[in-house]
C-alpha positions as CSV (number, residue, x, y, z in Angstrom):
1,A,0.0,0.0,0.0
2,A,1.3,3.4,-0.9
3,A,2.0,5.8,1.9
4,P,-0.4,8.8,2.0
5,R,1.0,11.8,0.2
6,E,1.9,14.7,2.5
7,Q,0.3,18.1,1.7
8,P,2.6,21.1,1.2
9,Q,3.1,23.2,4.3
10,E,1.0,26.1,3.0
11,Q,-2.1,23.9,2.5
12,R,-1.8,22.3,5.9
13,H,-1.6,25.8,7.5
14,H,-4.7,27.0,5.8
15,R,-6.7,23.9,6.6
16,R,-5.9,24.2,10.2
17,F,-7.6,27.6,10.3
18,L,-10.4,26.5,8.0
19,L,-9.6,29.0,5.3
20,P,-9.7,28.4,1.6
21,R,-6.5,27.0,0.1
22,R,-5.7,30.1,-1.8
23,A,-6.4,32.6,1.0
24,G,-3.6,35.1,1.2
25,K,-1.8,36.6,4.1
26,N,-4.3,39.5,4.2
27,V,-7.1,37.2,5.1
28,L,-5.0,35.7,7.9
29,L,-4.0,39.1,9.2
30,R,-7.6,40.4,9.1
31,G,-8.8,37.3,10.9
32,A,-6.2,37.7,13.6
33,A,-7.0,41.4,14.0
34,L,-10.7,40.5,14.3
35,A,-9.9,37.8,16.9
36,V,-7.8,40.3,19.0
37,A,-10.6,42.9,18.7
38,F,-13.2,40.4,19.8
39,A,-11.1,39.3,22.8
40,A,-10.6,42.9,23.8
41,V,-14.3,43.7,23.7
42,Q,-15.1,40.5,25.7
43,G,-12.2,41.1,28.1
44,G,-13.5,44.6,28.8
45,G,-16.9,43.3,29.5
46,R,-15.4,40.7,31.8
47,V,-13.6,43.3,33.8
48,K,-16.8,45.2,34.3
49,E,-18.6,42.0,35.3
50,V,-16.0,41.1,37.9
51,A,-15.9,44.6,39.2
52,S,-19.7,44.6,39.7
53,K,-19.5,41.4,41.7
54,Q,-17.1,42.7,44.3
55,R,-18.2,41.5,47.7
56,T,-16.0,43.5,50.1
57,D,-19.1,44.2,52.1
58,A,-20.2,40.6,52.4
59,W,-19.4,39.4,55.9
60,Y,-21.6,36.3,55.9
61,F,-18.8,33.7,56.6
62,H,-17.0,36.1,58.9
63,D,-20.1,36.5,61.0
64,Y,-21.0,32.8,60.7
65,A,-17.6,31.7,62.2
66,R,-17.9,34.1,65.1
67,A,-21.5,32.9,65.7
68,L,-20.3,29.3,65.9
69,L,-17.3,30.1,68.2
70,S,-18.6,32.8,70.5
71,P,-21.0,30.8,72.7
72,L,-18.6,27.9,73.3
73,P,-17.0,27.4,76.7
74,R,-13.2,27.9,77.1
75,D,-11.1,25.1,75.6
76,A,-14.1,23.5,73.8
77,L,-13.9,20.8,71.2
78,L,-15.9,21.8,68.1
79,L,-16.8,19.0,65.6
80,V,-18.0,20.2,62.2
81,N,-18.7,18.4,58.9
82,Y,-19.2,21.0,56.2
83,D,-16.7,22.9,54.1
84,Q,-18.4,26.3,54.9
85,Q,-18.1,25.7,58.6
86,W,-14.5,24.3,58.4
87,T,-13.0,27.0,56.2
88,S,-14.9,29.9,57.9
89,L,-13.7,28.6,61.3
90,R,-10.1,27.9,60.3
91,Y,-9.8,31.4,58.7
92,A,-11.2,33.1,61.8
93,Q,-9.0,31.1,64.2
94,V,-5.7,30.8,62.3
95,C,-5.7,34.1,60.3
96,E,-7.6,36.4,62.6
97,G,-6.8,34.8,66.0
98,V,-10.4,34.4,67.0
99,R,-10.9,31.8,69.9
100,P,-7.6,30.0,69.6
101,D,-8.6,28.1,72.7
102,V,-11.2,26.1,70.8
103,T,-10.1,23.0,69.0
104,T,-12.0,22.5,65.7
105,L,-12.1,19.2,64.0
106,Q,-13.6,18.3,60.6
107,L,-15.2,14.9,60.8
108,S,-15.1,14.1,57.1
109,M,-11.3,14.6,57.0
110,M,-10.9,12.3,59.9
111,T,-12.2,9.4,57.8
112,Y,-9.2,9.2,55.5
113,G,-6.2,7.0,56.1
114,W,-3.9,10.0,55.9
115,W,-5.6,11.5,59.0
116,R,-3.3,9.5,61.3
117,T,-0.4,11.7,60.1
118,K,-2.4,14.9,61.1
119,R,-3.4,13.9,64.7
120,H,-0.3,15.4,66.1
121,L,-1.6,18.8,65.1
122,Y,-4.3,18.4,67.9
123,P,-2.3,17.7,71.1
124,N,-5.3,18.4,73.3
125,V,-7.3,15.5,71.8
126,V,-7.0,12.0,73.1
127,W,-7.3,9.8,69.9
128,P,-8.9,6.4,70.5
129,G,-7.6,5.2,67.1
130,T,-6.1,6.1,63.8
131,R,-9.2,7.5,62.0
132,Y,-12.9,8.0,62.3
133,T,-15.1,5.2,60.9
134,K,-18.1,3.0,61.6
135,A,-18.1,0.2,64.1
136,N,-17.6,-3.3,63.0
137,T,-15.9,-2.5,59.7
138,A,-12.5,-3.5,58.5
139,D,-11.2,0.1,59.2
140,W,-12.5,-0.1,62.7
141,Q,-10.9,-3.5,63.2
142,N,-7.6,-2.1,61.9
143,G,-7.5,0.7,64.5
144,G,-10.3,3.1,63.5
145,F,-12.6,4.7,66.0
146,T,-16.3,5.6,66.2
147,F,-17.9,8.9,67.2
148,K,-18.9,7.3,70.5
149,E,-15.3,6.2,71.2
150,L,-14.0,9.7,70.3
151,V,-16.4,11.6,72.7
152,D,-16.3,9.0,75.6
């Protein structure tokens, strides 16, 4: 079987841009200029859109974290299970220094095998096992702990 014949470089270039074979450089330049102009118009609109969505006055998560932390007794252990809670609380505690006495744990993270390497970050917690799991499972039999075992 004969090998397929390779097209000249000029024809391959034009096909890639879906232009007629005989299109000249002017067509390519006009197309490029049009693409740049379109991108500039779209980009300008995007800048206005982003600017209109600034939320420097939105304090929802700021207030949420403080509402969760403020009523807790000193040196409390706070267990959360949702990203909004976890990230709001971590930011308030770590970045803003709000209630550093409260130990906050994210239950979902404690279910992963890698959690055993993070337990040292919580020296005030007595860990009954390597990670959070359900009772009577293979993970539990291999050193995991249940919620009841954690809080007992």
